[in-house]
Each structure stands twice: as C-alpha cells, then as structure tokens.
C-alpha positions, 0 to 999 in steps of 0.5 A: 116077557118084558125083561127078555125084550129089554135084554134083547134090545140092549144086546142089539145096541151093544152089537151095533156099538161094537160095529162102530169100533175099528182098528187098522193101518193106513197109508197116506199120500199128500199131494201139494198140487202147486209144487207137484210134491207128494208126501207119503205117510203111514200109521195106525188108526183106531176108532171107538164110537162115538167120538174117539179117533186116533191116527198115529203116524209111523211115517212121518214119525211123531205125527198124530191126529187124535180126537177125544170128544170135543178135544182135537190134538194134532202134531205136524213137523214137530208142532203140536196143538190141542183145540177145544172144538166146542170153541172153534167152529173150523176145527169143530167142522173138521172133527165132525166131518172126519167122524161122520165120514168114518162112521158112514154118516155122510149125509151129515158131513155133506150138510155140515160142509154145504156140499152136494152128495153123490153115492154110487156102488160098484163091485161091492164098493160104495163110493160117496162123493161130497162136492162143495157148493161154494168156493171158500178160502179153507175147508174141503172142495171135495171129499171121496169115501169108499166103503167095503161090503161091511160098511168100513171105510177103505179109502178117503180123499180130501181135496182142500180149497188150498190145492192140497189133496190127501188120500188115505187107504185103510187096510184091515 
C-alpha cells in the first residue's frame, strides 16, 4: 500500500510540474511615455519550471531574454549581456519578478518589489496588480498580470519608474 501511495504522490508531482511548462507566442508594445513613441515586438516564449525562461524575438529580430537558473542573458539593439543574478541584486529581482509572475506566485513578486497587491476576477480572467509602495530610480512602479481560467498568463504590463511601459500579450 505504501508503494502505491508513493507512486501516486510522485505522479501528482509530475502532473503539477508539467503544469509549469508552457510555450506560446507573444506580442509586445513598448511605450516610451516621454516621447510618445511605441515600439512593437513579437516572438516566442518558452518556460520550464522552475527557472528556465526564453523570450526569442522575431521583431526586432535578434533580440532575446533568456533565464537559465541564475544566469540572465539579454540582447537589445545588437548589444548582448550575460549576468550572474546571484551576484547582482537588481538583475536578481528582475529575474525573480518575471519568473514569479509567470508561475502565478504574485505574492512573492509583491514582497520582492515592496508592492501592494490587488487581485480581482472578471469573466474568467484573474487580474493581479502590484503597486510600488515607494518611488524609486529604477524598477517597476506597477505590474499588471492577467491569468486565464487555466492559470496561464495572457497579459503582462510592466510600468517602470523611468516612464517606460511594456505590455506583453501571450497567445497559446
């Protein structure tokens, strides 16, 4: 009986881990509020729990954001960087915020960003809003996540203190 119970528990763990894998396309709308400029983008997202995220852009071609454990790789406008987030607090917070928002662990994202948390639901969409409690030089003043009935992220809006708003829409 113990063996069956252990196998059942392992099966449940495998199912829940499988629920943390996703692959979809995305569109991006980055708005530079100060100059009223909108920069479009699109590409493919893949995520494998607990900490592998890949956003590969078709537009602008060649851009990417990749998280592999503690390593964060990013390429924007032909400039690529690789950062060990265990040694860089700002990039570690960025990494953790993205991973927590994608997995629906928004309580942790709110705590990490010293943000208040507002959760609402309408027509099968759960909307989670994180609002920064204090003004800062960098980071996010507001994060909005929409999750569908299956708990998958369908929209993410990142408002930076610098006046840049980036909205992602995910299509499965």
